[in-house]
N, C-alpha and C positions, 0 to 999 in steps of 0.2 A: 594278227600282226605279221606283216610281210617283211621279207629281207631281199633287198635288191642285189642283182648280180654286180652292181657297181660298188658294193660295200667293200671295205678293206678286208683282206684275208684274215681268217680266224687265227688267233694265237692259241698256243697250247692251253693257256689259262681259261679260254672260253669253254673248254670241255674237260671237266675234272677227270672223267674216266680215261681220256686220252693221256692226260698228264700222269695219272697213276700207272698206266701201261708203259709209258716212256720211262718212268722211274724204275719199274721192275726190269725192263729190258736193259737199261743202263747198268743196273746193279748186277745183272747176270753177266754182261760183257766185262764189267769190272772184275768179277770173280774169275772168269775164264783167263783173261790176260794176267791177272794177279798170280794165279796158280802157275801159268806157263812161265812167267818171268822168275818164279822161285826155283823151278826145276831146270831152267835153261842153263844157269851157271854150273849146275851139277853135270850136265851133259858136256859142257866145255871142259870142265875139270877132267872128266873121264877121257876126253879126247887127247889130253896131254899125257896119259899114262900108257897109251898103246903104241907109241912110236910112229914114224912116217909110214912104214909098211902097214901098220894097223889102221892108220887113218885112211890110207888108200883103200884098204879092204872095206872099211866102213862106208866110204863114199859109194863104192860099187854096190854094197848090200842095200844102202838107202835108195839108190837108183832103181834096183829091182823091186824093192818093197813098195816104193811110191807108184811104180807102173801098175802094180797089182792093186794098191790101195785105192787109187782114183776110180777105176771102173767098178770096184767092189762097192764103194760108197754110192756111186750112181745106181747100182743094182738095188741097194738097200732103200734108197730114196723112192724108187719106183714101186717097191713091193711092201713097204712098211708104213703104217699110219704115223703121222708126224709125232704124236704124243709118245708112241712106243719107240720111235727112232731116237728121240732125245734121251729117254731113259736108258735104252739099250746101250747106246754109244758111251754115255758118261759113266754108267755103272761098269762097263767093261774096262774103261780106262782106270776107274777107281780100283778094280780088282787087280789090274796090272801093277798099279802103284803099291798096293799092299804086298804083292809078291816081290817087287823090287826092294821094298823096305827091309824085308827079312833077308833077301839074297845078299844085300850089301853088307850085312853083318857077318857073313860067312868067313871063316878063316881058311877055307880051302881055296887055294890060288886059282885053279881052273874055273871054279864057280864064280870067282870075282871077275876074272877076265871075260867070261861069257856074259856076266851081268853088265859089265861096261859096254860091251858090244850091243847087247839088247836094249839097254837104256838109251844109248846114243841114237839108235834108229827109231825107238819108240817115241822119243820127244818130237821127232820130225812128223811122224804120223799123228801124234796128239795135236800138234799145232794145226795140221791140215784139216782133220776131221772136226775138231771143236769149233773152229771159226766157220767152217762150211755149214755145219749144222745150225749154228747161231744165226747166220745171215739168211739161210733158207727159211728158218722159222719166221724171222721178221718179215721176209718177203711175202710169206703166206698171210700174216696177221695184219699188216698195214697196207693201205692203198698206196698207189704211186704218188699221189699228191702229199700224203702224210710222210712217205719216205723221203721225198725231196726236202721237206721242212725239218724232219726229226732225226734222220739217220746220222747227220753230222754231229748232233748233240750226243747221240748214243755212242758213236765212235770216239768222241772225246772222253766219255766215261771209261771206255776200254783203255785209252792211252793213260788215263789217271791210274787205272789198275796196274798197268805195266810198270809205270814209274814207282808206284807204291810197293809192288812186289820186288823190284830191283833194290829199292832203298832198304826194305826190311831184310832181305838176304845179305846185303852188304854189311849190315850191322850185327846180325846174330849168327852168321855161319860159324864163326870161331867159338861162339859161346855154347851152342847146342850140338854142334857136329853136323856134317854134311847130310848124312842119311836121315836125321831128324827133320830136315826141311821138307821131306816128302810128306810128312804128316800134315804140314801146313797146306800143301797142294790138295791133298785128299779132302781136308775140311773145306777148302775153297771150292772144289768141284761140287761137293754136296750142298753147300750154301747156294751156289749158282743154280743147282737143280731145283731147289726150293723157290728161288726167284723165277725160274722158268715156269714152274707150276702156277705161281701167283700171276704171272703174265698171262698165261693161257686162260686162267680163271677170270681175270679182269676183262679180257677181250670177249669171253663167252657172255659175261654179264652185259657188256656193251652191246653185243649183237642182239641179245634178247630185248634189251631196252629199246634199241633202234627199231626192231620189228614191231614192238608194241606201239611205239610212237607213230610209225608209218600207218598202222592199222587205225589208230584213233584220229589221225589228221585227215580231213577231207581234201580232195584234190583242189588245188588253187587256194587253199586256206593260207598257205605260206610256201615260199620257195625254199628248198633245202640247199645247203652248200654242196659242192662237189664231193667233199669228204663224207658227208652224211649219206649221199646217194650211192656212193661207191661201195658195192659189196663184193666186187670181183677182186681176188687177191692179186698182189703185185706180180706174181709169176704165173698168171693164168695162161691158158693155151692161146688166147688171143694176142698175148704180148711176147710169149716165148716162141722163137722160131722152131718149127718142127724139122729139125735137121739131124743128120747123123754126126754126132760129136765124138766119134771114136778117134783114137789116136791116129789110126791110119788115114782117116779123112783129113785130119789136120796136116799130116805130111803132104798129102796131095795138094791141099789148099796153099801151103807155103811154097811148094814147088811151082805152082802156077803164077804166083804173084811176086814180082821183084821187090815190091814194097814190104811185104811180109817177110821175105827173105832177108831184107836189110834189117828189119827189126830183130830177126833171129841172130844175125851176125853181131849186132850191137849187144844183145843179151848174152851171147856166147862169150864175148870179151868181158862183159860185166861179171859173169860167174867165174871165168877163168882167173882173173886177177883177184877176185874175192877169195878164191880157194888158195891162191898163192899167199895171200896175207894170212889166211887161216892156218896154214902149215907153219909159217914163221911165228905166229902167235903161240902155237903149241910148243915149238922149240924154245923160244925165249922164256916163256912162263915155266917150262919144265926145268930150265937151267937156272932160273932165278928164285923161284918159290919152291919150298920143299914139302909143305903139308897140304893135304886136300882142302882143309878149311881156308888156308891163306889163298889158294888158287880160286876157290869158290867166291870168296869175298872180292878178289880182284875182278873176276868176270862179272860179278854183280855190279860193281862200280862202273865197269865198262858199259853194261846194259843201261844203267841209270844215266850216265852221261850221254849215251847215244839217244835214249828216249827223250831226254830234255832238249837236246839239239834238234831232234826230229820235230818235236812240238813247236819249237820256236820257228823253224823253217816252214812248217805247214801253216802256221797261223799268221806269220808276218812276212815271209819272203816268197814262198813258192807261187802264190797267187799273183803277186806283183811281177815276178819274173816271167811267168807264162803269159800274162796279159800284155805286158809292156815290152818285154825283151824278146819273147818268142820261145818256141819249143827248142830250137837249136841251142840257145844259151843254157836252158835248163838241162839238156842232155849232155852238153860238153863240159859242164862244171865238174862232174865227178872224174872224168878222165884227166882233166887238168890238175885236180887235187891229187889224183893218184900218182902223177908225175912227181909231185913234191914228196908224197909219202914214200915211194920206193927209193927216191934219191936220199931222203933222210935216213931210212933204214939201212941203206948201203953204207952211209958214213958213220952212223951211230946206232947200232941195233940194241938199244937198251929197253928196259921195261917201260920207262916213261915215254920214250918216243913211240914205242908200240902202242901204249895205251891211248895217247893223243891221236895217233894215226887211225886206230880202230874206231874211236869215237867219231872222228871227222868223216871217215869213209861210210860208216854205217848210218850216221845221222844224215849225211847228204844223200845216201841211197834211198832212205825212206822219206826224207823230207823234200827232195827235189826230183830224183830220178824216177821213183815210182809214180808220182803224180804225172810227170811228163810221159811216162810209158803208157798210162791210161789214156792220155790225150792222143797218142799215136793211133789208138784203135777207134777213135771217133770218126775217122774218115774212111772206114771200110764198112762193108755191109754187115748186117747181123749174122748172116751165114758164115762169112769169113771170120768174124770175131769169135763166134762160138767154137768153130772147128779149130782154128789156129791156136787159141788160147789154151785149150785143153792139151794140145801137143806141146806148146811152149812151156807151160807151167810144170809139166812132168818130164817128158823125154828130153827136151832141150836143156832146161835148167839143171836137172839132176844129172843128165848125161854129161853136161859140161863140167860139173863137179867131178864126176868119176874120171873123165878123160884127163882133165888138168891135174888131178891128184896123182894119176899114174905117171904123167910126164914129170911132175915135180919130184916124185919119189925116185924116178930114174936118174934125174940130175943129182940128187943127194947120194945115190948109190955110186955115182961116178966121182964122188967127192969134190964136186964143184962148189966152192963157197957160196953161201946164200947171198952175200954182198954182190958177187959177180952175177948171180942169177937176176938180182934186182936191176943191175945196170943193163944186162942183156934185154930185160923186159921193157926198158924205156922206149925204144923205137916202136914196139908193139902197142904200148900205151898211147903213143903219139898217133899211131894208125887208128886206134880206137877213138881218139878225139876227132879225127877226120871223118870217120864213119858216123859218129854222133852228130856232127855238124851237118853232113850231107843228109842224114835221115831226117833231121829237123826241117831242112829245106824241102825235102820230098813231102813231108806232112803239110807244110805251108802251101805247096803247090796244089796238092790234092784237095785241101780245104777250100781253095779258091774256085774249084770246079763244082762244088756241091750246090 
């Protein structure tokens, strides 16, 4: 019985083994983001306890740690088998969480301060490593054609996990205490590891079945689909450019390209104003809410609102905006919203105005700006993309956090009211909007020459 190349593409249901693998992958990603969104509000709460100088120090420490963490992860990937990489990374994070769980219950003030610092930085590294490990594993296990069909579905499972984690934390933080939430993340990591084991086991069974099927079928007996014939992993050497993706090579690439430099300028503004909002969040929450549990619930509700808005924008709005209105409109939306946000916080810096502002800014960031940012890199070569993104995601983004935190702290030390700082920022936000629009036009012009 033959199958024509003109037949319709296979659906997930046509291959039960693929469907089971997708379910295990989706469950794993659900657990990762569920666990992350449980501990993220704890990090935000700890950020409110260290003051402006402490936040500035945390930004600089995070900057240094991330510069070390990214090449360290790349070194591990090259030298450790995938199966052991997954187990090693997730068991190390579990051990760290156990240590934090006991440290948070200490009555010794210096230990509690150091725990706050360590946990704040650790959550950033946790987010980076766990998602990187997850997607690298999937790139190894699924072919390119499978990835195009299935990765969106798997990513939606992760978003569901993030929403569920935020919702649960917002409901139980006051009931069980902040430090008890860590136990939930520990359990989530371990359940995710089990799902990862089942995923690899399922794909191994699939490979054995495929090998046996290929041996039993005679040539020309039937034509196989692209997915069945593809044994090369999605990140094979034929598809991944053999380039030097060091941080220094990224600096050189950005310096050579005005287009990449414009992307960096846009993202520098993005991070700078995000940090300004983050400092105001810490000040307003500290002045309004008194207990750790109340702060954690508030931050969990912010996460929940931002995730829901992100989901709505990603599924209903971003595709329409990018296709019909263009990249410029998608990029300029957040700067325009930030003009309203900073004006509102200048006039009425209350907890409710802050909450709405943070939900809008974060939802638009992930729902519109991030998809538009990825489109910006579709008009550059693979070499430029791999080199520049490594630099942008570490040095530029975390460096912008550190530099802007130092500037904001200095303004506070000069006793300049936050309302005035927000008003002074408005012309710079307007400049950011102009940069965003021009960057979108540059992308459009470059896309027409491809």
